[in-house]
C-alpha positions as CSV (number, residue, x, y, z in Angstrom):
1,M,103.4,90.3,102.5
2,A,102.2,90.0,99.0
3,K,100.2,86.7,98.5
4,G,101.4,84.8,95.5
5,G,104.3,87.3,95.2
6,N,108.0,86.8,94.9
7,P,109.1,83.7,96.9
8,I,112.5,85.3,97.4
9,G,111.0,88.0,99.6
10,S,109.0,85.5,101.6
11,W,112.0,83.3,102.2
12,A,114.1,86.3,103.1
13,F,111.5,87.3,105.7
14,L,111.3,83.9,107.3
15,I,115.0,83.3,107.2
16,G,115.7,86.8,108.5
17,V,113.4,86.5,111.6
18,L,114.8,83.0,112.4
19,L,118.4,84.2,111.9
20,A,117.8,87.3,114.1
21,I,116.8,85.0,116.9
22,V,119.5,82.4,116.4
23,L,122.3,85.0,116.1
24,A,121.4,86.3,119.5
25,F,122.3,82.9,121.1
26,V,125.3,82.0,119.0
27,T,128.1,84.4,119.8
28,S,130.5,83.0,117.2
29,M,128.0,84.1,114.5
30,A,127.7,87.7,115.9
31,N,129.7,89.1,112.9
32,L,126.9,88.0,110.6
33,A,124.7,90.9,111.4
34,W,125.4,92.3,107.9
35,L,123.4,89.3,106.6
36,L,120.3,90.6,108.4
37,V,120.8,94.0,106.7
38,V,121.0,92.3,103.3
39,L,117.9,90.2,104.0
40,G,116.1,93.3,105.1
41,I,116.9,95.0,101.8
42,I,115.6,91.9,99.9
43,I,112.4,92.0,102.0
44,G,111.9,95.6,101.2
45,L,112.6,95.2,97.5
46,F,110.7,92.0,96.8
47,N,108.2,91.3,99.5
48,I,106.0,94.4,100.0
49,S,103.5,95.3,97.3
50,S,102.4,98.9,96.8
51,K,99.1,97.9,98.4
52,E,100.8,96.9,101.6
53,T,103.2,99.9,101.7
54,Q,101.4,102.0,104.3
55,K,100.7,99.2,106.7
56,F,104.3,97.9,106.4
57,L,105.8,101.4,107.0
58,F,103.6,101.9,110.0
59,A,104.4,98.5,111.5
60,G,108.1,98.7,110.5
61,A,108.6,102.1,112.0
62,I,107.0,101.0,115.3
63,L,109.0,97.8,115.3
64,V,112.3,99.7,114.8
65,I,111.5,102.3,117.4
66,V,110.2,99.9,120.0
67,G,113.0,97.4,119.3
68,S,115.6,100.1,119.8
69,F,114.1,101.2,123.1
70,A,113.1,97.8,124.4
71,G,116.6,96.3,123.8
72,G,118.1,98.9,126.1
73,T,115.4,98.7,128.6
74,L,115.3,95.0,128.9
75,S,119.0,94.4,128.6
76,S,119.1,92.7,131.9
77,V,117.2,89.8,130.4
78,R,119.7,87.5,128.9
79,Y,119.8,87.5,125.1
80,L,116.7,89.7,124.7
81,N,118.8,92.8,123.9
82,D,120.6,90.9,121.1
83,I,117.3,89.6,119.7
84,F,115.8,93.1,119.5
85,A,119.0,94.5,118.0
86,N,119.0,91.8,115.4
87,L,115.3,92.5,114.5
88,V,116.1,96.2,114.2
89,A,119.0,95.3,111.9
90,L,116.6,93.2,109.8
91,F,113.6,95.6,109.7
92,A,115.3,99.0,109.5
93,P,116.7,98.5,106.0
94,A,113.4,96.9,104.8
95,T,111.5,99.9,106.1
96,I,114.0,102.4,104.5
97,V,113.7,100.5,101.1
98,V,109.9,100.5,101.2
99,A,109.8,104.2,102.2
100,L,112.1,105.1,99.3
101,K,109.9,103.0,96.9
102,S,106.9,104.9,98.2
103,V,108.5,108.3,97.7
104,F,109.5,107.4,94.2
105,E,106.0,106.2,93.5
106,L,104.6,109.5,94.7
107,A,107.1,111.4,92.7
108,R,106.1,109.6,89.5
109,R,102.5,110.7,89.8
């Protein structure tokens, strides 16, 4: 995350991770997964500097892939599948936004 960067992106990251965990335990809030997607988009737009793009894309891609597989594999552990699904819902859009920003940056050169 960019140091001294946009506080909106930093707050979106913190709130998103906490919300991903809380939503897994509160079934009445399960319909709020769209909020994780919106926070993920905000993270991708405001929180990742061009200097951090490569590291974020690598970590984000691994998190989305492992989160997808781990959720299914560890589904017998109560709530763990939902936590992984929520983290994927948060980080997949962020990773897509950062990847698109990176492609546009490369195209501008």
